[in-house]
Steps between C-alpha positions, in 0.01 A plus 500: 500500500601436860860452392498832316351669806764356730783586261375858475460525878826341613725507195516671167192628322391321184608674182255642251596226253450237770159643587397491133599132484300420815203694363510297178508173697206610714303596189571155351385324817184714518420414139559125534421388855166358399625294203515119517849366562706184548729606784771278641296425814184400311390180328652448156279539198312779332508843668221538756383752757684420823435669832866485610621687191246775548575535871872528431433779249 
């Protein structure tokens, strides 16, 4: 979101299509941030609830 803000402020505004894509990504993150995962920085094994993954979301 900060990148979009800076691009809009100092460069070219995001297109409507681009904004729709960003909106879809944000909706996906909002719907899945609290799901267990097995991210690349976490211990290997079954998906679990990791603090780092949630903070990064």
